[in-house]
mmCIF file of the N, C-alpha and C atoms, coordinates in Angstrom:
data_MODEL
# 
_entry.id   MODEL 
# 
loop_
_atom_site.group_PDB 
_atom_site.id 
_atom_site.type_symbol 
_atom_site.label_atom_id 
_atom_site.label_alt_id 
_atom_site.label_comp_id 
_atom_site.label_asym_id 
_atom_site.label_entity_id 
_atom_site.label_seq_id 
_atom_site.pdbx_PDB_ins_code 
_atom_site.Cartn_x 
_atom_site.Cartn_y 
_atom_site.Cartn_z 
_atom_site.occupancy 
_atom_site.B_iso_or_equiv 
_atom_site.pdbx_formal_charge 
_atom_site.auth_seq_id 
_atom_site.auth_comp_id 
_atom_site.auth_asym_id 
_atom_site.auth_atom_id 
_atom_site.pdbx_PDB_model_num 
ATOM 1   N N  . UNK A 1 1  ? 14.387 66.591 106.302 1.00 0.00 ? 1  UNK A N  1 
ATOM 2   C CA . UNK A 1 1  ? 13.557 65.780 105.778 1.00 0.00 ? 1  UNK A CA 1 
ATOM 3   C C  . UNK A 1 1  ? 14.462 65.170 104.647 1.00 0.00 ? 1  UNK A C  1 
ATOM 4   N N  . UNK A 1 2  ? 14.445 63.761 104.217 1.00 0.00 ? 2  UNK A N  1 
ATOM 5   C CA . UNK A 1 2  ? 15.080 63.185 103.463 1.00 0.00 ? 2  UNK A CA 1 
ATOM 6   C C  . UNK A 1 2  ? 14.970 63.388 102.276 1.00 0.00 ? 2  UNK A C  1 
ATOM 7   N N  . UNK A 1 3  ? 16.241 63.475 101.376 1.00 0.00 ? 3  UNK A N  1 
ATOM 8   C CA . UNK A 1 3  ? 15.907 63.750 99.973  1.00 0.00 ? 3  UNK A CA 1 
ATOM 9   C C  . UNK A 1 3  ? 15.353 62.803 99.083  1.00 0.00 ? 3  UNK A C  1 
ATOM 10  N N  . UNK A 1 4  ? 14.886 63.390 97.906  1.00 0.00 ? 4  UNK A N  1 
ATOM 11  C CA . UNK A 1 4  ? 14.245 62.118 96.999  1.00 0.00 ? 4  UNK A CA 1 
ATOM 12  C C  . UNK A 1 4  ? 15.017 61.111 96.889  1.00 0.00 ? 4  UNK A C  1 
ATOM 13  N N  . UNK A 1 5  ? 16.363 61.100 96.734  1.00 0.00 ? 5  UNK A N  1 
ATOM 14  C CA . UNK A 1 5  ? 17.223 60.027 96.252  1.00 0.00 ? 5  UNK A CA 1 
ATOM 15  C C  . UNK A 1 5  ? 17.546 59.055 97.442  1.00 0.00 ? 5  UNK A C  1 
ATOM 16  N N  . UNK A 1 6  ? 17.209 59.593 98.862  1.00 0.00 ? 6  UNK A N  1 
ATOM 17  C CA . UNK A 1 6  ? 17.135 58.646 99.999  1.00 0.00 ? 6  UNK A CA 1 
ATOM 18  C C  . UNK A 1 6  ? 16.062 58.023 99.914  1.00 0.00 ? 6  UNK A C  1 
ATOM 19  N N  . UNK A 1 7  ? 14.817 58.614 99.744  1.00 0.00 ? 7  UNK A N  1 
ATOM 20  C CA . UNK A 1 7  ? 13.488 58.024 99.895  1.00 0.00 ? 7  UNK A CA 1 
ATOM 21  C C  . UNK A 1 7  ? 13.479 56.835 98.913  1.00 0.00 ? 7  UNK A C  1 
ATOM 22  N N  . UNK A 1 8  ? 13.832 57.115 97.757  1.00 0.00 ? 8  UNK A N  1 
ATOM 23  C CA . UNK A 1 8  ? 13.963 56.075 96.635  1.00 0.00 ? 8  UNK A CA 1 
ATOM 24  C C  . UNK A 1 8  ? 14.763 54.938 96.984  1.00 0.00 ? 8  UNK A C  1 
ATOM 25  N N  . UNK A 1 9  ? 15.984 55.124 97.613  1.00 0.00 ? 9  UNK A N  1 
ATOM 26  C CA . UNK A 1 9  ? 16.874 54.045 98.248  1.00 0.00 ? 9  UNK A CA 1 
ATOM 27  C C  . UNK A 1 9  ? 16.345 53.083 99.199  1.00 0.00 ? 9  UNK A C  1 
ATOM 28  N N  . UNK A 1 10 ? 15.545 54.091 100.188 1.00 0.00 ? 10 UNK A N  1 
ATOM 29  C CA . UNK A 1 10 ? 14.933 53.311 100.970 1.00 0.00 ? 10 UNK A CA 1 
ATOM 30  C C  . UNK A 1 10 ? 13.592 52.374 100.772 1.00 0.00 ? 10 UNK A C  1 
ATOM 31  N N  . UNK A 1 11 ? 12.903 52.957 99.704  1.00 0.00 ? 11 UNK A N  1 
ATOM 32  C CA . UNK A 1 11 ? 11.767 52.143 99.142  1.00 0.00 ? 11 UNK A CA 1 
ATOM 33  C C  . UNK A 1 11 ? 12.182 50.955 98.406  1.00 0.00 ? 11 UNK A C  1 
ATOM 34  N N  . UNK A 1 12 ? 13.287 51.332 97.727  1.00 0.00 ? 12 UNK A N  1 
ATOM 35  C CA . UNK A 1 12 ? 14.374 49.819 97.067  1.00 0.00 ? 12 UNK A CA 1 
ATOM 36  C C  . UNK A 1 12 ? 14.358 48.949 97.862  1.00 0.00 ? 12 UNK A C  1 
ATOM 37  N N  . UNK A 1 13 ? 14.856 49.344 99.107  1.00 0.00 ? 13 UNK A N  1 
ATOM 38  C CA . UNK A 1 13 ? 15.692 48.407 100.252 1.00 0.00 ? 13 UNK A CA 1 
ATOM 39  C C  . UNK A 1 13 ? 14.153 47.955 100.781 1.00 0.00 ? 13 UNK A C  1 
ATOM 40  N N  . UNK A 1 14 ? 13.019 48.532 100.895 1.00 0.00 ? 14 UNK A N  1 
ATOM 41  C CA . UNK A 1 14 ? 11.955 47.642 101.215 1.00 0.00 ? 14 UNK A CA 1 
ATOM 42  C C  . UNK A 1 14 ? 11.329 46.719 100.172 1.00 0.00 ? 14 UNK A C  1 
ATOM 43  N N  . UNK A 1 15 ? 11.670 47.023 99.067  1.00 0.00 ? 15 UNK A N  1 
ATOM 44  C CA . UNK A 1 15 ? 11.157 46.050 98.008  1.00 0.00 ? 15 UNK A CA 1 
ATOM 45  C C  . UNK A 1 15 ? 11.939 44.619 97.955  1.00 0.00 ? 15 UNK A C  1 
ATOM 46  N N  . UNK A 1 16 ? 13.321 45.058 98.029  1.00 0.00 ? 16 UNK A N  1 
ATOM 47  C CA . UNK A 1 16 ? 14.492 43.932 97.838  1.00 0.00 ? 16 UNK A CA 1 
ATOM 48  C C  . UNK A 1 16 ? 13.900 43.196 99.110  1.00 0.00 ? 16 UNK A C  1 
ATOM 49  N N  . UNK A 1 17 ? 13.817 43.584 100.273 1.00 0.00 ? 17 UNK A N  1 
ATOM 50  C CA . UNK A 1 17 ? 13.422 42.781 101.395 1.00 0.00 ? 17 UNK A CA 1 
ATOM 51  C C  . UNK A 1 17 ? 12.197 41.889 101.437 1.00 0.00 ? 17 UNK A C  1 
ATOM 52  N N  . UNK A 1 18 ? 11.333 42.510 100.730 1.00 0.00 ? 18 UNK A N  1 
ATOM 53  C CA . UNK A 1 18 ? 9.965  41.808 100.722 1.00 0.00 ? 18 UNK A CA 1 
ATOM 54  C C  . UNK A 1 18 ? 10.067 40.947 99.597  1.00 0.00 ? 18 UNK A C  1 
ATOM 55  N N  . UNK A 1 19 ? 10.706 40.917 98.293  1.00 0.00 ? 19 UNK A N  1 
ATOM 56  C CA . UNK A 1 19 ? 11.021 40.166 97.286  1.00 0.00 ? 19 UNK A CA 1 
ATOM 57  C C  . UNK A 1 19 ? 11.860 38.878 97.874  1.00 0.00 ? 19 UNK A C  1 
ATOM 58  N N  . UNK A 1 20 ? 12.805 39.173 98.630  1.00 0.00 ? 20 UNK A N  1 
ATOM 59  C CA . UNK A 1 20 ? 13.773 38.314 99.012  1.00 0.00 ? 20 UNK A CA 1 
ATOM 60  C C  . UNK A 1 20 ? 13.177 37.335 99.981  1.00 0.00 ? 20 UNK A C  1 
ATOM 61  N N  . UNK A 1 21 ? 12.334 37.794 101.234 1.00 0.00 ? 21 UNK A N  1 
ATOM 62  C CA . UNK A 1 21 ? 11.713 37.108 101.917 1.00 0.00 ? 21 UNK A CA 1 
ATOM 63  C C  . UNK A 1 21 ? 10.496 36.277 101.588 1.00 0.00 ? 21 UNK A C  1 
ATOM 64  N N  . UNK A 1 22 ? 9.877  36.833 100.380 1.00 0.00 ? 22 UNK A N  1 
ATOM 65  C CA . UNK A 1 22 ? 9.001  35.962 99.786  1.00 0.00 ? 22 UNK A CA 1 
ATOM 66  C C  . UNK A 1 22 ? 9.342  34.641 99.055  1.00 0.00 ? 22 UNK A C  1 
ATOM 67  N N  . UNK A 1 23 ? 10.548 34.972 98.189  1.00 0.00 ? 23 UNK A N  1 
ATOM 68  C CA . UNK A 1 23 ? 11.196 33.908 97.353  1.00 0.00 ? 23 UNK A CA 1 
ATOM 69  C C  . UNK A 1 23 ? 11.555 32.917 98.431  1.00 0.00 ? 23 UNK A C  1 
ATOM 70  N N  . UNK A 1 24 ? 12.017 33.386 99.533  1.00 0.00 ? 24 UNK A N  1 
ATOM 71  C CA . UNK A 1 24 ? 12.502 32.341 100.737 1.00 0.00 ? 24 UNK A CA 1 
ATOM 72  C C  . UNK A 1 24 ? 11.372 31.404 101.101 1.00 0.00 ? 24 UNK A C  1 
ATOM 73  N N  . UNK A 1 25 ? 10.375 32.026 101.334 1.00 0.00 ? 25 UNK A N  1 
ATOM 74  C CA . UNK A 1 25 ? 9.216  31.234 101.999 1.00 0.00 ? 25 UNK A CA 1 
ATOM 75  C C  . UNK A 1 25 ? 8.407  30.462 100.751 1.00 0.00 ? 25 UNK A C  1 
ATOM 76  N N  . UNK A 1 26 ? 8.705  30.873 99.529  1.00 0.00 ? 26 UNK A N  1 
ATOM 77  C CA . UNK A 1 26 ? 8.057  30.039 98.340  1.00 0.00 ? 26 UNK A CA 1 
ATOM 78  C C  . UNK A 1 26 ? 8.849  28.804 98.344  1.00 0.00 ? 26 UNK A C  1 
ATOM 79  N N  . UNK A 1 27 ? 10.421 29.109 98.435  1.00 0.00 ? 27 UNK A N  1 
ATOM 80  C CA . UNK A 1 27 ? 11.320 27.879 98.213  1.00 0.00 ? 27 UNK A CA 1 
ATOM 81  C C  . UNK A 1 27 ? 10.982 26.913 99.557  1.00 0.00 ? 27 UNK A C  1 
ATOM 82  N N  . UNK A 1 28 ? 10.829 27.558 100.652 1.00 0.00 ? 28 UNK A N  1 
ATOM 83  C CA . UNK A 1 28 ? 10.823 26.527 101.745 1.00 0.00 ? 28 UNK A CA 1 
ATOM 84  C C  . UNK A 1 28 ? 9.527  25.689 101.721 1.00 0.00 ? 28 UNK A C  1 
ATOM 85  N N  . UNK A 1 29 ? 8.507  26.327 101.157 1.00 0.00 ? 29 UNK A N  1 
ATOM 86  C CA . UNK A 1 29 ? 6.810  25.772 101.261 1.00 0.00 ? 29 UNK A CA 1 
ATOM 87  C C  . UNK A 1 29 ? 6.812  24.946 100.137 1.00 0.00 ? 29 UNK A C  1 
ATOM 88  N N  . UNK A 1 30 ? 7.557  25.207 98.883  1.00 0.00 ? 30 UNK A N  1 
ATOM 89  C CA . UNK A 1 30 ? 7.199  24.224 97.638  1.00 0.00 ? 30 UNK A CA 1 
ATOM 90  C C  . UNK A 1 30 ? 7.256  22.960 97.923  1.00 0.00 ? 30 UNK A C  1 
ATOM 91  N N  . UNK A 1 31 ? 8.042  22.132 98.693  1.00 0.00 ? 31 UNK A N  1 
ATOM 92  C CA . UNK A 1 31 ? 8.202  20.589 98.788  1.00 0.00 ? 31 UNK A CA 1 
ATOM 93  C C  . UNK A 1 31 ? 6.875  20.305 99.435  1.00 0.00 ? 31 UNK A C  1 
ATOM 94  N N  . UNK A 1 32 ? 6.194  21.118 100.166 1.00 0.00 ? 32 UNK A N  1 
ATOM 95  C CA . UNK A 1 32 ? 4.918  20.600 100.896 1.00 0.00 ? 32 UNK A CA 1 
ATOM 96  C C  . UNK A 1 32 ? 3.555  20.719 99.799  1.00 0.00 ? 32 UNK A C  1 
ATOM 97  N N  . UNK A 1 33 ? 3.961  21.726 98.974  1.00 0.00 ? 33 UNK A N  1 
ATOM 98  C CA . UNK A 1 33 ? 2.713  21.884 97.741  1.00 0.00 ? 33 UNK A CA 1 
ATOM 99  C C  . UNK A 1 33 ? 2.987  21.266 96.907  1.00 0.00 ? 33 UNK A C  1 
ATOM 100 N N  . UNK A 1 34 ? 4.052  21.042 96.197  1.00 0.00 ? 34 UNK A N  1 
ATOM 101 C CA . UNK A 1 34 ? 4.365  20.563 95.003  1.00 0.00 ? 34 UNK A CA 1 
ATOM 102 C C  . UNK A 1 34 ? 3.611  18.936 94.926  1.00 0.00 ? 34 UNK A C  1 
ATOM 103 N N  . UNK A 1 35 ? 3.044  18.920 93.569  1.00 0.00 ? 35 UNK A N  1 
ATOM 104 C CA . UNK A 1 35 ? 2.274  17.468 93.513  1.00 0.00 ? 35 UNK A CA 1 
ATOM 105 C C  . UNK A 1 35 ? 3.398  16.497 92.782  1.00 0.00 ? 35 UNK A C  1 
ATOM 106 N N  . UNK A 1 36 ? 4.286  16.890 92.068  1.00 0.00 ? 36 UNK A N  1 
ATOM 107 C CA . UNK A 1 36 ? 4.999  15.965 91.459  1.00 0.00 ? 36 UNK A CA 1 
ATOM 108 C C  . UNK A 1 36 ? 6.103  15.619 92.200  1.00 0.00 ? 36 UNK A C  1 
ATOM 109 N N  . UNK A 1 37 ? 6.607  14.216 92.446  1.00 0.00 ? 37 UNK A N  1 
ATOM 110 C CA . UNK A 1 37 ? 7.445  13.833 93.068  1.00 0.00 ? 37 UNK A CA 1 
ATOM 111 C C  . UNK A 1 37 ? 9.081  14.638 92.944  1.00 0.00 ? 37 UNK A C  1 
ATOM 112 N N  . UNK A 1 38 ? 9.206  14.665 91.476  1.00 0.00 ? 38 UNK A N  1 
ATOM 113 C CA . UNK A 1 38 ? 10.614 15.125 90.922  1.00 0.00 ? 38 UNK A CA 1 
ATOM 114 C C  . UNK A 1 38 ? 10.646 16.534 91.559  1.00 0.00 ? 38 UNK A C  1 
ATOM 115 N N  . UNK A 1 39 ? 9.591  17.413 91.263  1.00 0.00 ? 39 UNK A N  1 
ATOM 116 C CA . UNK A 1 39 ? 9.680  18.579 91.714  1.00 0.00 ? 39 UNK A CA 1 
ATOM 117 C C  . UNK A 1 39 ? 10.070 18.666 93.195  1.00 0.00 ? 39 UNK A C  1 
ATOM 118 N N  . UNK A 1 40 ? 9.134  17.884 93.855  1.00 0.00 ? 40 UNK A N  1 
ATOM 119 C CA . UNK A 1 40 ? 9.176  17.815 95.640  1.00 0.00 ? 40 UNK A CA 1 
ATOM 120 C C  . UNK A 1 40 ? 10.465 17.579 95.737  1.00 0.00 ? 40 UNK A C  1 
ATOM 121 N N  . UNK A 1 41 ? 11.233 16.779 95.171  1.00 0.00 ? 41 UNK A N  1 
ATOM 122 C CA . UNK A 1 41 ? 12.705 16.185 95.760  1.00 0.00 ? 41 UNK A CA 1 
ATOM 123 C C  . UNK A 1 41 ? 13.554 17.345 95.268  1.00 0.00 ? 41 UNK A C  1 
ATOM 124 N N  . UNK A 1 42 ? 13.301 17.993 94.101  1.00 0.00 ? 42 UNK A N  1 
ATOM 125 C CA . UNK A 1 42 ? 14.186 19.113 93.499  1.00 0.00 ? 42 UNK A CA 1 
ATOM 126 C C  . UNK A 1 42 ? 14.190 20.262 94.592  1.00 0.00 ? 42 UNK A C  1 
ATOM 127 N N  . UNK A 1 43 ? 12.923 20.606 94.856  1.00 0.00 ? 43 UNK A N  1 
ATOM 128 C CA . UNK A 1 43 ? 12.728 21.786 95.940  1.00 0.00 ? 43 UNK A CA 1 
ATOM 129 C C  . UNK A 1 43 ? 13.303 21.545 97.508  1.00 0.00 ? 43 UNK A C  1 
ATOM 130 N N  . UNK A 1 44 ? 13.373 20.027 97.772  1.00 0.00 ? 44 UNK A N  1 
ATOM 131 C CA . UNK A 1 44 ? 13.468 19.856 99.269  1.00 0.00 ? 44 UNK A CA 1 
ATOM 132 C C  . UNK A 1 44 ? 15.324 19.959 99.293  1.00 0.00 ? 44 UNK A C  1 
ATOM 133 N N  . UNK A 1 45 ? 15.688 19.870 98.087  1.00 0.00 ? 45 UNK A N  1 
ATOM 134 C CA . UNK A 1 45 ? 17.283 19.955 97.953  1.00 0.00 ? 45 UNK A CA 1 
ATOM 135 C C  . UNK A 1 45 ? 17.825 21.469 98.247  1.00 0.00 ? 45 UNK A C  1 
ATOM 136 N N  . UNK A 1 46 ? 16.786 22.305 97.960  1.00 0.00 ? 46 UNK A N  1 
ATOM 137 C CA . UNK A 1 46 ? 17.170 23.827 97.755  1.00 0.00 ? 46 UNK A CA 1 
ATOM 138 C C  . UNK A 1 46 ? 16.629 24.494 99.123  1.00 0.00 ? 46 UNK A C  1 
ATOM 139 N N  . UNK A 1 47 ? 16.595 23.778 100.160 1.00 0.00 ? 47 UNK A N  1 
ATOM 140 C CA . UNK A 1 47 ? 16.278 24.047 101.404 1.00 0.00 ? 47 UNK A CA 1 
ATOM 141 C C  . UNK A 1 47 ? 17.043 25.062 102.086 1.00 0.00 ? 47 UNK A C  1 
ATOM 142 N N  . UNK A 1 48 ? 18.600 25.331 101.779 1.00 0.00 ? 48 UNK A N  1 
ATOM 143 C CA . UNK A 1 48 ? 19.495 25.919 102.247 1.00 0.00 ? 48 UNK A CA 1 
ATOM 144 C C  . UNK A 1 48 ? 19.519 27.625 101.624 1.00 0.00 ? 48 UNK A C  1 
ATOM 145 N N  . UNK A 1 49 ? 19.090 27.247 100.203 1.00 0.00 ? 49 UNK A N  1 
ATOM 146 C CA . UNK A 1 49 ? 18.911 28.528 99.457  1.00 0.00 ? 49 UNK A CA 1 
ATOM 147 C C  . UNK A 1 49 ? 17.551 29.292 100.023 1.00 0.00 ? 49 UNK A C  1 
ATOM 148 N N  . UNK A 1 50 ? 16.681 28.474 100.358 1.00 0.00 ? 50 UNK A N  1 
ATOM 149 C CA . UNK A 1 50 ? 15.260 29.214 100.653 1.00 0.00 ? 50 UNK A CA 1 
ATOM 150 C C  . UNK A 1 50 ? 15.611 29.986 101.975 1.00 0.00 ? 50 UNK A C  1 
ATOM 151 N N  . UNK A 1 51 ? 16.060 29.375 102.834 1.00 0.00 ? 51 UNK A N  1 
ATOM 152 C CA . UNK A 1 51 ? 16.449 29.868 104.478 1.00 0.00 ? 51 UNK A CA 1 
ATOM 153 C C  . UNK A 1 51 ? 17.303 30.925 104.265 1.00 0.00 ? 51 UNK A C  1 
ATOM 154 N N  . UNK A 1 52 ? 18.524 31.016 103.105 1.00 0.00 ? 52 UNK A N  1 
ATOM 155 C CA . UNK A 1 52 ? 19.350 32.441 102.836 1.00 0.00 ? 52 UNK A CA 1 
ATOM 156 C C  . UNK A 1 52 ? 18.611 33.144 102.594 1.00 0.00 ? 52 UNK A C  1 
ATOM 157 N N  . UNK A 1 53 ? 17.556 32.961 101.644 1.00 0.00 ? 53 UNK A N  1 
ATOM 158 C CA . UNK A 1 53 ? 16.958 34.092 100.793 1.00 0.00 ? 53 UNK A CA 1 
ATOM 159 C C  . UNK A 1 53 ? 15.816 34.927 102.003 1.00 0.00 ? 53 UNK A C  1 
ATOM 160 N N  . UNK A 1 54 ? 15.281 33.864 102.894 1.00 0.00 ? 54 UNK A N  1 
ATOM 161 C CA . UNK A 1 54 ? 14.471 34.427 103.765 1.00 0.00 ? 54 UNK A CA 1 
ATOM 162 C C  . UNK A 1 54 ? 15.286 35.314 104.863 1.00 0.00 ? 54 UNK A C  1 
ATOM 163 N N  . UNK A 1 55 ? 16.321 34.939 105.243 1.00 0.00 ? 55 UNK A N  1 
ATOM 164 C CA . UNK A 1 55 ? 17.033 35.632 106.399 1.00 0.00 ? 55 UNK A CA 1 
ATOM 165 C C  . UNK A 1 55 ? 17.536 36.927 105.569 1.00 0.00 ? 55 UNK A C  1 
ATOM 166 N N  . UNK A 1 56 ? 18.038 36.774 104.580 1.00 0.00 ? 56 UNK A N  1 
ATOM 167 C CA . UNK A 1 56 ? 18.527 37.921 103.920 1.00 0.00 ? 56 UNK A CA 1 
ATOM 168 C C  . UNK A 1 56 ? 17.343 39.122 103.583 1.00 0.00 ? 56 UNK A C  1 
ATOM 169 N N  . UNK A 1 57 ? 16.083 38.592 103.319 1.00 0.00 ? 57 UNK A N  1 
ATOM 170 C CA . UNK A 1 57 ? 14.980 39.407 103.354 1.00 0.00 ? 57 UNK A CA 1 
ATOM 171 C C  . UNK A 1 57 ? 14.536 40.226 104.437 1.00 0.00 ? 57 UNK A C  1 
ATOM 172 N N  . UNK A 1 58 ? 14.597 39.440 105.500 1.00 0.00 ? 58 UNK A N  1 
ATOM 173 C CA . UNK A 1 58 ? 14.362 39.614 106.698 1.00 0.00 ? 58 UNK A CA 1 
ATOM 174 C C  . UNK A 1 58 ? 15.301 40.740 107.381 1.00 0.00 ? 58 UNK A C  1 
ATOM 175 N N  . UNK A 1 59 ? 16.648 40.733 106.907 1.00 0.00 ? 59 UNK A N  1 
ATOM 176 C CA . UNK A 1 59 ? 17.695 41.568 107.162 1.00 0.00 ? 59 UNK A CA 1 
ATOM 177 C C  . UNK A 1 59 ? 17.569 42.773 106.467 1.00 0.00 ? 59 UNK A C  1 
ATOM 178 N N  . UNK A 1 60 ? 17.159 42.854 105.184 1.00 0.00 ? 60 UNK A N  1 
ATOM 179 C CA . UNK A 1 60 ? 16.812 43.888 104.580 1.00 0.00 ? 60 UNK A CA 1 
ATOM 180 C C  . UNK A 1 60 ? 15.400 44.706 105.210 1.00 0.00 ? 60 UNK A C  1 
ATOM 181 N N  . UNK A 1 61 ? 14.588 43.947 105.490 1.00 0.00 ? 61 UNK A N  1 
ATOM 182 C CA . UNK A 1 61 ? 13.333 44.690 105.964 1.00 0.00 ? 61 UNK A CA 1 
ATOM 183 C C  . UNK A 1 61 ? 13.675 45.245 107.394 1.00 0.00 ? 61 UNK A C  1 
ATOM 184 N N  . UNK A 1 62 ? 14.618 44.552 108.262 1.00 0.00 ? 62 UNK A N  1 
ATOM 185 C CA . UNK A 1 62 ? 14.849 45.215 109.712 1.00 0.00 ? 62 UNK A CA 1 
ATOM 186 C C  . UNK A 1 62 ? 15.882 46.344 109.443 1.00 0.00 ? 62 UNK A C  1 
ATOM 187 N N  . UNK A 1 63 ? 16.573 46.475 108.351 1.00 0.00 ? 63 UNK A N  1 
ATOM 188 C CA . UNK A 1 63 ? 17.384 47.760 107.953 1.00 0.00 ? 63 UNK A CA 1 
ATOM 189 C C  . UNK A 1 63 ? 16.455 48.733 107.937 1.00 0.00 ? 63 UNK A C  1 
ATOM 190 N N  . UNK A 1 64 ? 15.595 48.591 106.686 1.00 0.00 ? 64 UNK A N  1 
ATOM 191 C CA . UNK A 1 64 ? 14.500 49.547 106.423 1.00 0.00 ? 64 UNK A CA 1 
ATOM 192 C C  . UNK A 1 64 ? 13.486 49.851 107.654 1.00 0.00 ? 64 UNK A C  1 
ATOM 193 N N  . UNK A 1 65 ? 13.312 49.225 108.469 1.00 0.00 ? 65 UNK A N  1 
ATOM 194 C CA . UNK A 1 65 ? 12.754 49.527 109.867 1.00 0.00 ? 65 UNK A CA 1 
ATOM 195 C C  . UNK A 1 65 ? 13.515 50.412 110.640 1.00 0.00 ? 65 UNK A C  1 
ATOM 196 N N  . UNK A 1 66 ? 14.692 50.011 110.806 1.00 0.00 ? 66 UNK A N  1 
ATOM 197 C CA . UNK A 1 66 ? 15.724 50.753 111.684 1.00 0.00 ? 66 UNK A CA 1 
ATOM 198 C C  . UNK A 1 66 ? 15.984 52.259 110.842 1.00 0.00 ? 66 UNK A C  1 
ATOM 199 N N  . UNK A 1 67 ? 15.937 52.222 109.678 1.00 0.00 ? 67 UNK A N  1 
ATOM 200 C CA . UNK A 1 67 ? 15.960 53.413 109.090 1.00 0.00 ? 67 UNK A CA 1 
ATOM 201 C C  . UNK A 1 67 ? 14.617 54.344 109.399 1.00 0.00 ? 67 UNK A C  1 
ATOM 202 N N  . UNK A 1 68 ? 13.638 53.854 109.226 1.00 0.00 ? 68 UNK A N  1 
ATOM 203 C CA . UNK A 1 68 ? 12.338 54.705 109.437 1.00 0.00 ? 68 UNK A CA 1 
ATOM 204 C C  . UNK A 1 68 ? 12.217 54.929 110.953 1.00 0.00 ? 68 UNK A C  1 
ATOM 205 N N  . UNK A 1 69 ? 12.754 54.038 111.859 1.00 0.00 ? 69 UNK A N  1 
ATOM 206 C CA . UNK A 1 69 ? 12.501 54.143 113.415 1.00 0.00 ? 69 UNK A CA 1 
ATOM 207 C C  . UNK A 1 69 ? 13.562 55.441 113.660 1.00 0.00 ? 69 UNK A C  1 
ATOM 208 N N  . UNK A 1 70 ? 14.827 55.505 112.982 1.00 0.00 ? 70 UNK A N  1 
ATOM 209 C CA . UNK A 1 70 ? 15.614 56.549 113.336 1.00 0.00 ? 70 UNK A CA 1 
ATOM 210 C C  . UNK A 1 70 ? 15.188 57.942 112.643 1.00 0.00 ? 70 UNK A C  1 
ATOM 211 N N  . UNK A 1 71 ? 14.618 57.752 111.622 1.00 0.00 ? 71 UNK A N  1 
ATOM 212 C CA . UNK A 1 71 ? 13.919 58.795 110.969 1.00 0.00 ? 71 UNK A CA 1 
ATOM 213 C C  . UNK A 1 71 ? 12.912 59.791 111.643 1.00 0.00 ? 71 UNK A C  1 
ATOM 214 N N  . UNK A 1 72 ? 11.947 58.948 112.391 1.00 0.00 ? 72 UNK A N  1 
ATOM 215 C CA . UNK A 1 72 ? 11.071 59.433 113.113 1.00 0.00 ? 72 UNK A CA 1 
ATOM 216 C C  . UNK A 1 72 ? 11.215 60.238 114.575 1.00 0.00 ? 72 UNK A C  1 
ATOM 217 N N  . UNK A 1 73 ? 12.490 59.879 115.211 1.00 0.00 ? 73 UNK A N  1 
ATOM 218 C CA . UNK A 1 73 ? 13.000 60.416 116.195 1.00 0.00 ? 73 UNK A CA 1 
ATOM 219 C C  . UNK A 1 73 ? 13.556 61.702 116.207 1.00 0.00 ? 73 UNK A C  1 
# 
């Protein structure tokens, strides 16, 4: 059975992954939702940051899933 500190690290990994992925999705969708042309242009220029955040978040979530999967075996 994992210790309390290990469970806390795992839950923090899950939280980091979810937040990073959410930020990435928001940044990528913002140009399509923004009403102001200036905001739309600014958010369009940040698409690399959005993709990076999304991929990083998915990597954290995959790592969390791998830890959980190995723990159940």
